[in-house]
C-alpha positions as CSV (number, residue, x, y, z in Angstrom):
1,M,-16.9,11.1,39.7
2,L,-19.4,8.3,39.8
3,P,-18.0,4.8,40.6
4,L,-17.7,2.5,37.6
5,I,-20.6,-0.1,37.7
6,K,-20.2,-3.3,35.8
7,R,-23.5,-3.8,33.8
8,P,-23.7,-7.3,32.3
9,R,-27.4,-6.7,31.9
10,R,-26.7,-4.6,28.8
11,L,-26.2,-7.9,26.9
12,R,-29.5,-9.3,28.2
13,E,-32.0,-6.5,27.8
14,N,-32.4,-6.7,24.0
15,S,-33.9,-10.0,22.8
16,V,-32.1,-9.9,19.4
17,L,-28.7,-9.3,21.0
18,R,-29.3,-11.9,23.7
19,E,-30.0,-14.6,21.0
20,M,-27.0,-13.5,18.9
21,I,-24.6,-14.1,21.7
22,S,-26.1,-17.2,23.2
23,E,-23.3,-19.6,24.0
24,T,-25.3,-22.8,23.8
25,R,-27.7,-23.5,21.0
26,L,-30.3,-26.2,20.3
27,A,-31.1,-27.7,16.9
28,A,-33.5,-30.3,15.8
29,N,-30.8,-32.6,14.5
30,Q,-29.2,-33.0,17.9
31,F,-32.1,-35.1,19.2
32,I,-32.9,-38.9,18.9
33,Q,-36.3,-40.4,19.6
34,P,-36.4,-43.9,21.3
35,L,-38.9,-46.3,19.8
36,F,-40.3,-49.5,21.3
37,V,-41.4,-52.0,18.7
38,S,-43.3,-55.1,19.9
39,E,-44.2,-58.5,18.3
40,N,-46.9,-59.0,20.9
41,I,-49.5,-56.3,20.0
42,S,-51.6,-55.3,16.9
43,A,-52.2,-51.7,17.9
44,R,-50.1,-49.1,19.7
45,K,-50.1,-49.7,23.5
46,P,-49.7,-46.8,25.9
47,I,-46.9,-47.0,28.5
48,V,-48.6,-46.1,31.7
49,S,-45.5,-44.7,33.4
50,M,-44.5,-42.6,30.4
51,P,-47.5,-40.6,29.2
52,G,-47.4,-40.0,25.4
53,I,-45.0,-42.9,24.7
54,F,-46.2,-46.2,23.3
55,Q,-45.2,-49.7,22.3
56,L,-45.7,-49.9,18.6
57,P,-46.6,-53.0,16.5
58,L,-44.5,-53.5,13.4
59,S,-47.5,-52.6,11.3
60,E,-47.4,-49.0,12.6
61,I,-43.6,-48.4,12.5
62,E,-43.7,-46.9,9.0
63,M,-46.4,-44.4,9.9
64,E,-44.6,-43.5,13.1
65,V,-41.3,-42.7,11.4
66,M,-43.0,-40.7,8.7
67,S,-44.6,-38.6,11.3
68,L,-41.3,-38.2,13.2
69,A,-39.6,-37.1,10.0
70,K,-42.4,-34.6,9.3
71,A,-41.9,-33.2,12.8
72,G,-38.2,-32.7,12.1
73,V,-36.7,-35.7,13.8
74,C,-33.8,-37.3,11.9
75,G,-32.7,-40.1,14.2
76,V,-34.3,-42.9,16.1
77,L,-33.1,-45.5,18.7
78,L,-34.8,-48.9,18.3
79,F,-35.7,-51.3,21.2
80,G,-37.4,-54.6,20.4
81,I,-39.9,-56.7,22.4
82,P,-40.0,-60.2,21.0
83,A,-42.9,-62.7,21.0
84,G,-40.8,-65.2,22.8
85,K,-37.8,-65.2,25.2
86,D,-35.3,-67.8,26.1
87,A,-32.1,-68.3,28.1
88,G,-29.9,-67.7,25.1
89,A,-31.5,-64.6,23.7
90,T,-31.9,-66.2,20.3
91,G,-34.5,-63.8,19.1
92,A,-32.0,-60.9,19.5
93,Y,-29.9,-62.0,16.5
94,A,-32.6,-63.7,14.4
95,A,-32.6,-62.5,10.8
96,D,-36.4,-61.9,11.0
97,G,-36.3,-60.6,14.6
98,I,-38.4,-57.6,15.6
99,V,-35.6,-55.1,15.5
100,Q,-34.3,-56.4,12.2
101,N,-37.8,-56.2,10.6
102,A,-38.3,-52.8,12.1
103,V,-35.1,-51.5,10.6
104,R,-36.0,-52.7,7.2
105,A,-39.5,-51.2,7.5
106,I,-38.1,-47.8,8.6
107,K,-35.5,-47.7,5.8
108,K,-38.3,-48.5,3.2
109,A,-40.6,-45.8,4.5
110,V,-38.0,-43.0,5.3
111,P,-34.6,-44.0,3.8
112,E,-33.0,-40.8,5.2
113,M,-34.0,-41.6,8.8
114,F,-30.9,-42.4,10.8
115,V,-31.5,-45.7,12.5
116,I,-29.6,-46.6,15.7
117,T,-30.2,-50.0,17.2
118,D,-29.8,-50.8,20.9
119,V,-27.7,-53.9,21.3
120,C,-28.5,-55.7,24.5
121,L,-30.0,-59.0,25.6
122,C,-32.3,-58.2,28.5
123,E,-35.4,-57.9,26.3
124,Y,-34.8,-61.3,24.8
125,M,-33.6,-63.3,27.9
126,S,-36.3,-65.2,29.8
127,H,-34.7,-64.0,33.1
128,G,-34.3,-60.3,32.0
129,H,-30.6,-59.9,32.6
130,C,-28.2,-58.4,30.0
131,G,-26.2,-61.6,29.4
132,I,-25.9,-65.4,29.9
133,V,-26.7,-66.3,33.5
134,H,-24.9,-69.1,35.3
135,E,-26.2,-70.6,38.5
136,D,-24.0,-72.3,41.1
137,H,-25.6,-73.5,44.3
138,G,-28.4,-71.0,44.2
139,K,-26.1,-68.1,43.4
140,F,-26.5,-66.4,40.0
141,S,-23.9,-64.6,38.0
142,V,-23.8,-63.1,34.5
143,L,-21.1,-64.6,32.3
144,N,-19.2,-61.9,30.5
145,D,-17.4,-63.5,27.6
146,A,-20.2,-65.8,26.6
147,S,-22.5,-62.8,26.6
148,V,-20.1,-60.8,24.5
149,E,-20.1,-63.5,21.8
150,I,-23.9,-63.2,21.5
151,L,-23.8,-59.4,21.5
152,A,-21.4,-59.5,18.5
153,K,-23.9,-61.7,16.6
154,V,-26.7,-59.3,17.4
155,A,-24.7,-56.3,16.1
156,V,-24.0,-58.0,12.8
157,S,-27.6,-59.0,12.4
158,H,-28.7,-55.4,12.9
159,A,-26.1,-54.2,10.4
160,R,-27.3,-56.7,7.8
161,A,-30.9,-55.4,8.3
162,G,-29.7,-51.9,7.4
163,A,-28.9,-50.1,10.7
164,D,-26.9,-46.9,10.4
165,M,-25.3,-47.2,13.9
166,I,-24.9,-49.8,16.6
167,A,-25.4,-48.9,20.3
168,P,-24.3,-51.6,22.8
169,S,-25.9,-50.9,26.2
170,D,-25.1,-54.1,28.1
171,M,-21.9,-53.0,29.9
172,M,-20.1,-56.3,29.5
173,D,-16.3,-55.9,29.5
174,G,-14.7,-56.0,26.0
175,R,-17.9,-55.9,24.0
176,I,-16.9,-52.9,22.0
177,G,-13.8,-54.6,20.7
178,A,-15.7,-57.8,19.9
179,I,-18.5,-56.0,18.1
180,R,-16.0,-53.8,16.2
181,S,-14.1,-56.9,15.1
182,A,-17.3,-58.8,14.1
183,L,-18.6,-55.8,12.1
184,D,-15.3,-55.4,10.3
185,T,-15.1,-59.1,9.5
186,A,-18.7,-59.0,8.1
187,N,-17.8,-56.1,5.8
188,F,-19.4,-53.4,7.9
189,A,-16.2,-51.5,8.7
190,H,-18.0,-48.3,7.8
191,L,-20.6,-48.7,10.5
192,P,-20.1,-46.6,13.6
193,I,-20.6,-47.7,17.2
194,M,-22.2,-45.5,19.9
195,S,-21.2,-47.1,23.2
196,Y,-23.1,-46.8,26.4
197,A,-19.7,-46.1,27.9
198,A,-20.8,-44.8,31.3
199,K,-24.1,-46.4,32.1
200,F,-24.9,-46.3,35.8
201,C,-27.1,-48.7,37.9
202,S,-29.7,-46.0,38.3
203,A,-33.1,-46.0,40.1
204,M,-34.4,-44.0,37.1
205,Y,-34.9,-46.9,34.6
206,G,-38.2,-48.1,36.0
207,P,-40.5,-46.8,33.3
208,F,-38.2,-48.0,30.6
209,R,-38.4,-51.5,32.0
210,E,-42.2,-51.4,31.7
211,A,-41.8,-50.1,28.1
212,A,-39.2,-52.7,27.0
213,E,-40.6,-55.5,29.3
214,S,-37.0,-56.1,30.5
215,A,-37.0,-56.1,34.3
216,P,-34.8,-58.8,35.7
217,L,-36.8,-61.7,37.4
218,F,-34.2,-61.9,40.2
219,G,-31.4,-59.9,41.6
220,D,-30.3,-56.6,40.0
221,R,-27.7,-55.3,37.5
222,R,-25.1,-53.9,39.9
223,S,-22.5,-56.4,38.9
224,Y,-22.3,-54.9,35.4
225,Q,-23.9,-51.4,35.5
226,M,-21.8,-48.7,37.2
227,D,-21.9,-47.6,40.8
228,P,-23.5,-44.1,40.8
229,A,-20.8,-43.0,43.3
230,N,-17.9,-43.5,40.9
231,A,-16.8,-40.7,38.6
232,L,-13.2,-41.8,37.9
233,E,-14.4,-45.3,37.0
234,A,-16.7,-43.7,34.4
235,L,-13.7,-42.1,32.8
236,R,-11.8,-45.5,32.8
237,E,-14.8,-47.3,31.3
238,T,-15.1,-44.6,28.6
239,E,-11.3,-44.7,27.8
240,L,-11.5,-48.5,27.4
241,D,-14.4,-48.3,25.0
242,I,-12.6,-45.6,22.9
243,A,-9.5,-47.8,22.8
244,E,-11.7,-50.7,21.6
245,G,-13.2,-48.7,18.7
246,A,-16.2,-46.7,20.0
247,D,-16.9,-43.8,17.7
248,I,-19.4,-42.0,20.0
249,V,-19.6,-42.4,23.8
250,M,-22.7,-42.0,25.9
251,V,-23.4,-41.1,29.5
252,K,-26.7,-42.5,31.0
253,P,-28.7,-41.3,32.8
254,G,-28.6,-37.6,32.1
255,L,-29.5,-35.0,34.7
256,P,-28.0,-36.7,37.8
257,Y,-24.7,-37.2,35.8
258,L,-24.1,-33.8,34.2
259,D,-20.7,-33.8,36.0
260,I,-19.8,-37.1,34.3
261,L,-20.9,-35.8,31.0
262,W,-18.8,-32.7,31.4
263,R,-15.7,-34.7,32.4
264,V,-16.1,-37.2,29.6
265,K,-16.3,-34.5,27.0
266,E,-13.5,-32.5,28.4
267,K,-11.1,-35.4,28.7
268,F,-11.7,-37.3,25.5
269,Q,-13.1,-34.6,23.1
270,L,-15.0,-37.3,21.2
271,P,-18.6,-37.0,20.0
272,T,-20.6,-37.5,23.1
273,A,-24.2,-38.5,23.7
274,V,-26.5,-38.4,26.7
275,Y,-29.6,-40.4,27.5
276,N,-32.4,-38.3,29.1
277,V,-33.9,-41.5,30.6
278,S,-37.4,-42.6,31.3
279,G,-37.4,-41.7,35.0
280,E,-36.4,-38.1,34.2
281,Y,-39.2,-38.0,31.6
282,A,-41.8,-39.5,34.0
283,M,-41.0,-37.0,36.8
284,V,-41.4,-34.0,34.5
285,K,-44.6,-35.4,33.1
286,A,-46.0,-36.0,36.6
287,A,-45.2,-32.4,37.6
288,V,-46.8,-31.0,34.4
289,T,-49.9,-33.0,34.9
290,N,-50.2,-31.5,38.4
291,G,-49.7,-28.0,37.0
292,W,-46.4,-27.5,38.8
293,L,-44.2,-27.0,35.8
294,D,-44.3,-25.5,32.3
295,E,-43.4,-28.5,30.1
296,R,-41.8,-26.7,27.2
297,R,-39.7,-24.4,29.3
298,V,-38.5,-27.2,31.6
299,V,-37.6,-29.5,28.7
300,L,-35.8,-26.8,26.6
301,E,-33.9,-25.7,29.8
302,T,-32.9,-29.3,30.4
303,M,-31.7,-29.9,26.9
304,T,-29.7,-26.7,27.1
305,A,-28.1,-28.1,30.2
306,F,-27.1,-31.3,28.4
307,R,-25.6,-29.3,25.5
308,R,-23.8,-26.9,27.9
309,A,-22.3,-29.9,29.7
310,G,-20.9,-31.3,26.5
311,A,-23.5,-33.4,24.8
312,D,-23.5,-33.5,21.0
313,L,-26.4,-35.8,20.7
314,I,-29.4,-36.2,23.1
315,I,-31.6,-39.2,23.3
316,T,-34.9,-38.1,24.7
317,Y,-38.6,-39.0,24.6
318,W,-39.3,-35.4,23.8
319,A,-37.4,-35.5,20.4
320,A,-40.7,-35.3,18.4
321,Q,-41.9,-32.1,20.2
322,I,-38.6,-30.2,20.5
323,P,-38.4,-29.0,16.8
324,S,-41.8,-27.3,17.0
325,W,-40.9,-25.9,20.5
326,L,-37.7,-24.4,19.1
327,A,-39.6,-22.8,16.3
328,E,-42.2,-21.3,18.7
329,Q,-39.4,-20.0,20.9
330,K,-37.8,-18.1,18.0
């Protein structure tokens, strides 16, 4: 009698069966495209460290979102670069600010496009930090509560412009509760909040800081962004944001923090997003340029990893290409 051999390959050899029983699936509506809109340019400007990604003038935002909608993208995440910056981030909550105007333009051009606005102060602060900075005898610190007051004003201004969801990325304590209260008071109780709940102080944000013109002029962001070594702290931060009213939680960056993504999803069972950040994008692009990697295969494998780890939504600079790649794959 022949020994019994386990043959899991039986489920892999037929391509139709393999697809039928696939445990993790990708769909176009799971991906969100970041957009950088600038008041300082009149034509799209390439971002050197992020091939294929551009700063856009307001005059081109309608054409861009129409192109994205045609490609199958149904959600965008907006970042604004203002003409002027100051120590109070006043441009961040101006009724005619760059993000506010961009939201209105997008909603006019493609009303069904789901518009998420990043709520932070770094792009609008003259010093590049994510909050109000206090100096004492040459030492600088970011004031938490004063910064939260401004963040709440920014969120309400985005809501009034027509944003579909608010995404605070600053990592100040208590900002989700303050923003939720401000939105409710301003009659935007229906508007969801996607919190950057576990945002780590990562080395992978460099290209983004070029794109958003948001690098700090001094110091770093370790006092408010999370220590990459801390997993339990990420769970505590996420739990606090949920208690304060976050509807969706996010882990950022993506690939180096798949374990965090998995633990957040398993523990809280809340809709969960992940940000496939600029450094992750730039590394793959560099390898593709050198002929070392197949871009489509690597990207789809990466997106599958995010989904397998628990992501319901994926913010990625490949969102515009993924729908066609999925169609080609089928």
